[in-house]
N, CA, C and O atoms as CSV, one atom per row, in Angstrom:
chain,resi,resn,atom,element,x,y,z
A,1,MET,N,N,-71.124,31.945,-52.604
A,1,MET,CA,C,-69.679,32.192,-52.799
A,1,MET,C,C,-68.948,31.669,-51.461
A,1,MET,O,O,-69.292,32.067,-50.348
A,2,SER,N,N,-67.980,30.805,-51.654
A,2,SER,CA,C,-67.210,30.379,-50.432
A,2,SER,C,C,-66.027,31.200,-50.137
A,2,SER,O,O,-65.300,31.598,-51.047
A,3,ARG,N,N,-65.813,31.462,-48.937
A,3,ARG,CA,C,-64.693,32.284,-48.531
A,3,ARG,C,C,-63.545,31.369,-48.127
A,3,ARG,O,O,-63.747,30.494,-47.284
A,4,SER,N,N,-62.338,31.530,-48.694
A,4,SER,CA,C,-61.230,30.680,-48.239
A,4,SER,C,C,-60.443,31.420,-47.185
A,4,SER,O,O,-60.294,32.642,-47.187
A,5,ILE,N,N,-59.963,30.614,-46.308
A,5,ILE,CA,C,-59.180,31.185,-45.170
A,5,ILE,C,C,-57.708,30.741,-45.376
A,5,ILE,O,O,-57.436,29.609,-45.777
A,6,ASN,N,N,-56.768,31.676,-45.086
A,6,ASN,CA,C,-55.430,31.353,-45.330
A,6,ASN,C,C,-54.986,30.319,-44.355
A,6,ASN,O,O,-55.564,30.240,-43.271
A,7,PRO,N,N,-53.935,29.465,-44.675
A,7,PRO,CA,C,-53.588,28.381,-43.843
A,7,PRO,C,C,-52.998,28.761,-42.452
A,7,PRO,O,O,-53.092,27.976,-41.508
A,8,LYS,N,N,-52.402,29.946,-42.337
A,8,LYS,CA,C,-51.864,30.399,-41.032
A,8,LYS,C,C,-53.129,30.777,-40.118
A,8,LYS,O,O,-53.156,30.416,-38.942
A,9,SER,N,N,-54.108,31.465,-40.653
A,9,SER,CA,C,-55.302,31.755,-39.892
A,9,SER,C,C,-56.035,30.493,-39.452
A,9,SER,O,O,-56.537,30.391,-38.333
A,10,LYS,N,N,-56.075,29.528,-40.386
A,10,LYS,CA,C,-56.826,28.351,-40.095
A,10,LYS,C,C,-56.085,27.585,-38.957
A,10,LYS,O,O,-56.754,27.104,-38.042
A,11,LEU,N,N,-54.769,27.457,-38.977
A,11,LEU,CA,C,-53.966,26.859,-37.972
A,11,LEU,C,C,-54.194,27.582,-36.579
A,11,LEU,O,O,-54.387,26.912,-35.565
A,12,PHE,N,N,-54.166,28.991,-36.556
A,12,PHE,CA,C,-54.456,29.704,-35.345
A,12,PHE,C,C,-55.830,29.417,-34.785
A,12,PHE,O,O,-56.006,29.237,-33.580
A,13,ALA,N,N,-56.844,29.378,-35.719
A,13,ALA,CA,C,-58.183,29.056,-35.268
A,13,ALA,C,C,-58.331,27.683,-34.661
A,13,ALA,O,O,-59.077,27.463,-33.707
A,14,GLU,N,N,-57.598,26.780,-35.246
A,14,GLU,CA,C,-57.673,25.326,-34.727
A,14,GLU,C,C,-56.968,25.267,-33.372
A,14,GLU,O,O,-57.485,24.660,-32.433
A,15,LEU,N,N,-55.784,25.896,-33.261
A,15,LEU,CA,C,-55.123,25.912,-31.949
A,15,LEU,C,C,-55.957,26.689,-30.854
A,15,LEU,O,O,-55.997,26.290,-29.690
A,16,ASN,N,N,-56.568,27.730,-31.254
A,16,ASN,CA,C,-57.404,28.470,-30.335
A,16,ASN,C,C,-58.623,27.615,-29.905
A,16,ASN,O,O,-59.002,27.621,-28.734
A,17,GLU,N,N,-59.193,26.928,-30.804
A,17,GLU,CA,C,-60.287,26.103,-30.468
A,17,GLU,C,C,-60.006,25.007,-29.526
A,17,GLU,O,O,-60.784,24.701,-28.622
A,18,ARG,N,N,-58.831,24.391,-29.761
A,18,ARG,CA,C,-58.278,23.309,-28.916
A,18,ARG,C,C,-58.013,23.878,-27.512
A,18,ARG,O,O,-58.387,23.253,-26.520
A,19,ALA,N,N,-57.373,25.054,-27.415
A,19,ALA,CA,C,-57.057,25.588,-26.133
A,19,ALA,C,C,-58.291,25.917,-25.347
A,19,ALA,O,O,-58.295,25.855,-24.118
A,20,SER,N,N,-59.327,26.263,-26.047
A,20,SER,CA,C,-60.639,26.577,-25.416
A,20,SER,C,C,-61.235,25.276,-24.808
A,20,SER,O,O,-61.761,25.238,-23.696
A,21,GLU,N,N,-61.100,24.202,-25.653
A,21,GLU,CA,C,-61.566,22.869,-25.134
A,21,GLU,C,C,-60.782,22.424,-23.890
A,21,GLU,O,O,-61.369,21.920,-22.933
A,22,LEU,N,N,-59.442,22.613,-23.909
A,22,LEU,CA,C,-58.629,22.167,-22.810
A,22,LEU,C,C,-58.666,23.094,-21.585
A,22,LEU,O,O,-58.700,22.627,-20.447
A,23,TRP,N,N,-58.659,24.369,-21.823
A,23,TRP,CA,C,-58.518,25.366,-20.712
A,23,TRP,C,C,-59.738,26.251,-20.419
A,23,TRP,O,O,-59.806,26.963,-19.417
A,24,GLY,N,N,-60.634,26.170,-21.291
A,24,GLY,CA,C,-61.821,27.127,-21.183
A,24,GLY,C,C,-61.535,28.411,-21.933
A,24,GLY,O,O,-60.375,28.740,-22.179
A,25,SER,N,N,-62.619,29.170,-22.314
A,25,SER,CA,C,-62.484,30.207,-23.239
A,25,SER,C,C,-61.745,31.421,-22.576
A,25,SER,O,O,-61.045,32.147,-23.282
A,26,VAL,N,N,-61.887,31.656,-21.236
A,26,VAL,CA,C,-61.194,32.813,-20.639
A,26,VAL,C,C,-59.702,32.622,-20.657
A,26,VAL,O,O,-58.973,33.528,-21.061
A,27,ARG,N,N,-59.204,31.416,-20.212
A,27,ARG,CA,C,-57.810,31.173,-20.292
A,27,ARG,C,C,-57.223,31.173,-21.738
A,27,ARG,O,O,-56.140,31.702,-21.986
A,28,ALA,N,N,-57.962,30.576,-22.644
A,28,ALA,CA,C,-57.485,30.558,-24.023
A,28,ALA,C,C,-57.406,31.923,-24.573
A,28,ALA,O,O,-56.495,32.196,-25.355
A,29,LYS,N,N,-58.316,32.836,-24.218
A,29,LYS,CA,C,-58.272,34.177,-24.660
A,29,LYS,C,C,-57.034,34.933,-24.105
A,29,LYS,O,O,-56.394,35.712,-24.812
A,30,LYS,N,N,-56.721,34.669,-22.795
A,30,LYS,CA,C,-55.577,35.218,-22.173
A,30,LYS,C,C,-54.253,34.763,-22.917
A,30,LYS,O,O,-53.295,35.525,-23.046
A,31,ALA,N,N,-54.273,33.496,-23.385
A,31,ALA,CA,C,-53.105,32.930,-23.937
A,31,ALA,C,C,-53.040,33.153,-25.544
A,31,ALA,O,O,-52.143,32.635,-26.209
A,32,SER,N,N,-53.960,33.885,-26.065
A,32,SER,CA,C,-54.124,34.028,-27.498
A,32,SER,C,C,-52.754,34.569,-28.187
A,32,SER,O,O,-52.416,34.188,-29.307
A,33,ARG,N,N,-52.046,35.431,-27.466
A,33,ARG,CA,C,-50.762,35.962,-28.059
A,33,ARG,C,C,-49.786,34.751,-28.215
A,33,ARG,O,O,-49.155,34.577,-29.257
A,34,ASN,N,N,-49.694,33.966,-27.189
A,34,ASN,CA,C,-48.834,32.857,-27.165
A,34,ASN,C,C,-49.284,31.833,-28.263
A,34,ASN,O,O,-48.473,31.261,-28.991
A,35,ILE,N,N,-50.613,31.649,-28.323
A,35,ILE,CA,C,-51.175,30.690,-29.313
A,35,ILE,C,C,-50.777,31.180,-30.749
A,35,ILE,O,O,-50.315,30.396,-31.577
A,36,LYS,N,N,-50.969,32.462,-30.997
A,36,LYS,CA,C,-50.617,32.978,-32.262
A,36,LYS,C,C,-49.152,32.861,-32.568
A,36,LYS,O,O,-48.782,32.530,-33.695
A,37,GLU,N,N,-48.308,33.122,-31.600
A,37,GLU,CA,C,-46.784,32.910,-31.861
A,37,GLU,C,C,-46.502,31.399,-32.108
A,37,GLU,O,O,-45.688,31.080,-32.975
A,38,ALA,N,N,-47.108,30.529,-31.422
A,38,ALA,CA,C,-46.940,29.133,-31.674
A,38,ALA,C,C,-47.404,28.727,-33.140
A,38,ALA,O,O,-46.737,27.961,-33.836
A,39,ALA,N,N,-48.582,29.290,-33.548
A,39,ALA,CA,C,-49.032,28.981,-34.834
A,39,ALA,C,C,-48.118,29.572,-35.886
A,39,ALA,O,O,-47.981,28.951,-36.940
A,40,ASP,N,N,-47.500,30.678,-35.703
A,40,ASP,CA,C,-46.579,31.248,-36.623
A,40,ASP,C,C,-45.368,30.356,-36.729
A,40,ASP,O,O,-44.928,30.083,-37.846
A,41,HIS,N,N,-44.802,29.888,-35.637
A,41,HIS,CA,C,-43.648,28.907,-35.673
A,41,HIS,C,C,-43.993,27.636,-36.318
A,41,HIS,O,O,-43.199,27.123,-37.106
A,42,ILE,N,N,-45.171,27.065,-36.030
A,42,ILE,CA,C,-45.535,25.838,-36.637
A,42,ILE,C,C,-45.749,26.023,-38.111
A,42,ILE,O,O,-45.400,25.127,-38.879
A,43,TYR,N,N,-46.295,27.119,-38.552
A,43,TYR,CA,C,-46.472,27.353,-40.033
A,43,TYR,C,C,-45.123,27.532,-40.729
A,43,TYR,O,O,-44.945,27.064,-41.854
A,44,LYS,N,N,-44.192,28.187,-40.092
A,44,LYS,CA,C,-42.805,28.378,-40.685
A,44,LYS,C,C,-42.107,27.015,-40.857
A,44,LYS,O,O,-41.536,26.706,-41.903
A,45,VAL,N,N,-42.183,26.204,-39.755
A,45,VAL,CA,C,-41.531,24.839,-39.850
A,45,VAL,C,C,-42.209,23.983,-40.873
A,45,VAL,O,O,-41.532,23.308,-41.648
A,46,ASN,N,N,-43.534,23.983,-40.908
A,46,ASN,CA,C,-44.245,23.158,-41.887
A,46,ASN,C,C,-43.968,23.583,-43.285
A,46,ASN,O,O,-44.030,22.722,-44.163
A,47,ASN,N,N,-43.658,24.853,-43.604
A,47,ASN,CA,C,-43.425,25.298,-44.930
A,47,ASN,C,C,-41.959,25.565,-45.326
A,47,ASN,O,O,-41.663,26.126,-46.381
A,48,ALA,N,N,-41.065,25.135,-44.427
A,48,ALA,CA,C,-39.614,25.322,-44.729
A,48,ALA,C,C,-39.185,24.382,-45.746
A,48,ALA,O,O,-39.575,23.215,-45.768
A,49,ASN,N,N,-38.308,24.932,-46.665
A,49,ASN,CA,C,-37.725,24.079,-47.658
A,49,ASN,C,C,-36.351,23.580,-47.169
A,49,ASN,O,O,-35.364,24.316,-47.194
A,50,ILE,N,N,-36.314,22.344,-46.736
A,50,ILE,CA,C,-35.068,21.757,-46.211
A,50,ILE,C,C,-34.706,20.564,-47.021
A,50,ILE,O,O,-35.581,19.788,-47.404
A,51,ASP,N,N,-33.442,20.388,-47.296
A,51,ASP,CA,C,-32.942,19.244,-47.989
A,51,ASP,C,C,-33.158,18.116,-47.069
A,51,ASP,O,O,-32.843,18.251,-45.887
A,52,SER,N,N,-33.699,16.946,-47.527
A,52,SER,CA,C,-33.929,15.888,-46.599
A,52,SER,C,C,-32.719,15.229,-45.932
A,52,SER,O,O,-32.832,14.492,-44.953
A,53,SER,N,N,-31.574,15.528,-46.505
A,53,SER,CA,C,-30.279,14.968,-45.925
A,53,SER,C,C,-29.737,15.947,-44.870
A,53,SER,O,O,-28.764,15.625,-44.188
A,54,GLU,N,N,-30.366,17.172,-44.718
A,54,GLU,CA,C,-29.854,18.142,-43.807
A,54,GLU,C,C,-30.562,17.991,-42.515
A,54,GLU,O,O,-31.790,18.050,-42.441
A,55,PRO,N,N,-29.719,17.779,-41.408
A,55,PRO,CA,C,-30.370,17.634,-40.070
A,55,PRO,C,C,-30.924,18.977,-39.584
A,55,PRO,O,O,-30.360,20.021,-39.915
A,56,PRO,N,N,-31.959,18.977,-38.848
A,56,PRO,CA,C,-32.512,20.300,-38.277
A,56,PRO,C,C,-31.486,20.846,-37.340
A,56,PRO,O,O,-30.818,20.103,-36.621
A,57,LEU,N,N,-31.362,22.135,-37.349
A,57,LEU,CA,C,-30.403,22.841,-36.599
A,57,LEU,C,C,-30.820,22.825,-35.018
A,57,LEU,O,O,-29.965,22.918,-34.138
A,58,PHE,N,N,-32.057,22.712,-34.774
A,58,PHE,CA,C,-32.520,22.704,-33.343
A,58,PHE,C,C,-32.492,21.327,-32.689
A,58,PHE,O,O,-32.747,21.207,-31.491
A,59,HIS,N,N,-32.187,20.293,-33.460
A,59,HIS,CA,C,-32.156,18.947,-32.888
A,59,HIS,C,C,-30.783,18.672,-32.352
A,59,HIS,O,O,-29.809,18.908,-33.067
A,60,PRO,N,N,-30.636,18.178,-31.118
A,60,PRO,CA,C,-29.346,17.805,-30.602
A,60,PRO,C,C,-28.855,16.551,-31.356
A,60,PRO,O,O,-29.652,15.805,-31.925
A,61,PRO,N,N,-27.581,16.347,-31.348
A,61,PRO,CA,C,-27.033,15.140,-32.046
A,61,PRO,C,C,-27.476,13.952,-31.262
A,61,PRO,O,O,-27.601,13.999,-30.038
A,62,LEU,N,N,-27.722,12.844,-32.002
A,62,LEU,CA,C,-28.146,11.664,-31.385
A,62,LEU,C,C,-26.949,10.937,-30.743
A,62,LEU,O,O,-25.843,10.883,-31.280
A,63,ARG,N,N,-27.227,10.429,-29.652
A,63,ARG,CA,C,-26.208,9.750,-28.847
A,63,ARG,C,C,-26.530,8.277,-28.692
A,63,ARG,O,O,-27.677,7.908,-28.440
A,64,ASP,N,N,-25.528,7.446,-28.842
A,64,ASP,CA,C,-25.732,5.965,-28.707
A,64,ASP,C,C,-25.977,5.703,-27.170
A,64,ASP,O,O,-25.096,5.975,-26.355
A,65,THR,N,N,-27.125,5.199,-26.811
A,65,THR,CA,C,-27.473,4.947,-25.476
A,65,THR,C,C,-26.924,3.609,-24.998
A,65,THR,O,O,-26.845,3.364,-23.794
A,66,ASN,N,N,-26.558,2.774,-25.898
A,66,ASN,CA,C,-25.999,1.505,-25.579
A,66,ASN,C,C,-24.609,1.351,-26.256
A,66,ASN,O,O,-24.451,0.532,-27.162
A,67,PRO,N,N,-23.622,2.134,-25.817
A,67,PRO,CA,C,-22.378,1.967,-26.439
A,67,PRO,C,C,-21.674,0.602,-26.280
A,67,PRO,O,O,-21.756,-0.034,-25.229
A,68,LYS,N,N,-21.010,0.190,-27.307
A,68,LYS,CA,C,-20.332,-1.065,-27.215
A,68,LYS,C,C,-19.038,-0.970,-26.463
A,68,LYS,O,O,-18.252,-0.055,-26.710
A,69,SER,N,N,-18.792,-1.872,-25.563
A,69,SER,CA,C,-17.597,-1.728,-24.759
A,69,SER,C,C,-16.419,-2.272,-25.392
A,69,SER,O,O,-15.330,-2.218,-24.820
């Protein structure tokens, strides 16, 4: 019998594993609350229902870096 893992838990596990690879298990364990919070935010953004014509609220307006004189 295979056990399925929910997507949020899977994301947290993947981020935790990557943190351990980058920082070591002790530091990753100390950062686990922050990693869980990041996983929650990533999960929410990935599953948000947004109209494709609607700009994200957190993105600043684009500026023309080469304005025509």
